[in-house]
N, C-alpha and C positions, 0 to 999 in steps of 0.2 A: 504494500499500500504505499503510494507516494502522496506527500502532502507538501504544500508550498505557501509561504507567507511573504507579505511585503516586508522589506527590512525595517529595522529601527530608524527612526529619524536621524539619529546621529551619523549612520553610515550610509543613507539613502542615496547620497550623490555619487557613491562609488559602487554600492551593492545593488544588484538587480532583484535578488530574492534570497530568502533562507529556506531550506528545505529538509525534509527527512524522508527516509524510505525504509520499510520493514517488509522482508519477504515473508509472504504467507504460504509459500510452497518453494521446493527447490526450483530454481529458474534461472535463465541467462537473459539479463536486461542489455539491451543495445543502446549504447551512448553514442550520439552522432555530433558531428561539428555545430558549434553555434556561435563561434567567436568570443566565447567567455572563458574565463579561468575560474576554477572551483577550489576552495578548501574543503577538504572531505575528511571526516572521521568514521571510520569503519572498521571491520574485523582486522584489517592490516595495519591499523593505527592511523595516525594523521598523516595527510599528504596533500600535496598541491597537484591538482589535475591540470596540466598545461593545456595550451590552446590545440585542438585536434584538427587534422585535416582528413581524417578518415574515421570509420567506425571502431568502437571500442566495446567489445562484449565484456560484461561483468557477470560473472557466475556467482549466484547467491544461493546460500543454503537456507532451508527452513529457519526463520527466526533472525537471520542476519540483519542487522540495523546500520544504517547510514545517516550521518547529518552532515549539512554542508552549507557554505556561503558561496553564492555565485556572484562574481563581480560583472558589473556592466562591461560590454566590449570597449577596449580602450582605457578602462580605468585602473588597470592594475600593473601595467608595464613596468613601473619603477619600483614596485613595492618589495619585490623578493630579493634583491640584492644581486641578481644576476640578469644578463639580458633575457628577455621574455622568449626570444626565439630559440634559446637554449633549453627551454622547457617544453618546445613543440612535441606533441605526441607522447609525451611522457607522464609518469606518475611518480612523483619525487618526495621522499619522506620530508615532512614539514621541519623536522629537527635538523635538516641539513642545510636549511635556508636561514641564515642567522637573524635577519630582521624579524621573522615571524617564529623563531624556534620555540619560544617560550609557550606559544598556543599549543604546541604538540604536547604539553603536559596535561592540557585539559582533558578530562575523561568523560565521554558521553555516557548517559544512563543506558542500563541494560533494557530497560523498559520505557515505553513512552511516559512522558510526564504530563501534568495537566496544563491546558492551555490557560493563559492569563490575559486580562485586558491591558493592551499596550497603549502607547501615545495616540491621542486623538481618537480613541475608541476602537483602534484597530487590533484585531485578534493577533496576539503575538505568539510565537512558537513555544516549545517546551523550554524549561528554564536553563537547559545546557546552552541552546543557542542564544538565549538572551545573554549569557555570560560570555559566550565567545564574541558577540557584537559589541558588548562593553569594552573588552579588551582590545578588539580591533580598533575601535574608535580612538583610543589613546594613541595607537601607532599611526593611525592616519593623520591625526592632528600635528604629529612631529615630523612627518615625511613631506617631501614636495609633492606638488599636485601633478596630475597626469597632463599630457599634452592637450591644450584646450581645443586643438583642431581634430583630436581623435573622434569625437562624436560627430563632427561635420563630415570627416572622411567616410565614416560608416554609413551615415544616413545618405550622403550623395551616391555611393556605390549601390546601396539598397534601392535607391530611387532609379537606377539604370544608367547613371552617368558613367562615362568611360573613365579609365585611369587618366589618360591625357586631359580630359575635361575637368576632373578633379584637381589635379596638379595646377592647371591654368587658373581655375577659380581660387585656389589658395595662394597663387603667386610664387609658386616653387616650382622647381624642375622635377621631372620624373624620378631621378635618382634620389633627390631629398625626399620625395613622397615615400620612396620604397624604404628609406632609412627610418623615417618617422613611423611608418606603418610596422615595421619589425619591432621597434622599440614599444609600440602601443598595443600591438595585437598579436605579436609572435610570428606573424607571416606577412608577405608582401600584399600589396593592394590587389593584384590579380586573384590571388587565393582568397583573400577576404571578400572580394566581389562574388566569388563562386559560393561562399559559405553563406553571406547574408541573403544571396537570391534564393539558395536552397531553404534557409529558414523561413523566408517569406512564403515560398511555395508551400511549405509544410503548414505554416499557420493558416493560410487561406483553405488548404484542402481540409484541415481539421474543424474548419467553420463551414464546411458544406459546399464550398465552391467547387464546380465541376473541373476535371483534370485538364480539359481543353482550355477552359478560361484561366485556370491557375497558371498554365504555361504562358499565355499571353501577358497577364497582368504581372507576372513575376520577371519577365524580360527574356525568356527563352525564346529561341528561333522558332521553335514548335514543340509539339507535345513529345516527339521522339527525342529531342534534344534534351528536354527536362528529364525524361525517363533514364537516359544514360547518365546525366549528371548526378541524380539522385542515387543511382547505382554505385557510381564512383565514390561519392561522399558518404554514403550510408550502407552499402554493400548489399541493399536489399530494395525490393520495388517500394514506390510510395504507399501502396495499399498495405504493405506489411508494417510500414512505420505507424500508420494510422490505428492499427490494431494494438500498438503498445501504448500503456497507460501513462508512463511516466519515466523519468531518468533516476538512476540511483545517486 
């Protein structure tokens, strides 16, 4: 069972959501590229899930529990003390990354905790994730902010702008855009474009839009182009992704 909540207001500028997942049976959950970086606490300990460029199957035994913090695309490139592209497609123990090593000592509960009323009446997650967000807020205040152009880059590529157009609109060369994209997202703008287009297509499909219309609105050349791209990024057809209930 996968659950997701809005982040605490103290970290909302950096964090997209907080989440937990518990396996109600032995299963394999497929994690697909989304342009995000997650802090994850699970059976193998605390780790950073770097930016993915392909599918990551996660084998879950009955009762396995995970809890996580998902950063907004482009919001965490400076946070880990290493270039974000060095974490690409990797799962790295949090204790190996000095700026956040202390968070690896936090122990998630072995059973779900009660939900509590959060700021502005928002339902907040289990107490463990509240503790993590408080600790993370302290580190975020002490660290330099992300590249202010990062959300502009991601949104322009999501809207179908070409890499050349994005660079032109920012007043930078394509090489500089590549460097800034690697620092902010962990991969270059062409890969980022593929990922955000794929995520847009997945969101539309999950909201009942037909496959043909999804392909057009998301910026694919045609439905066959979309099907091929989905298989390259997710390893399975779009219909299979729609059957999956959530990410661990």
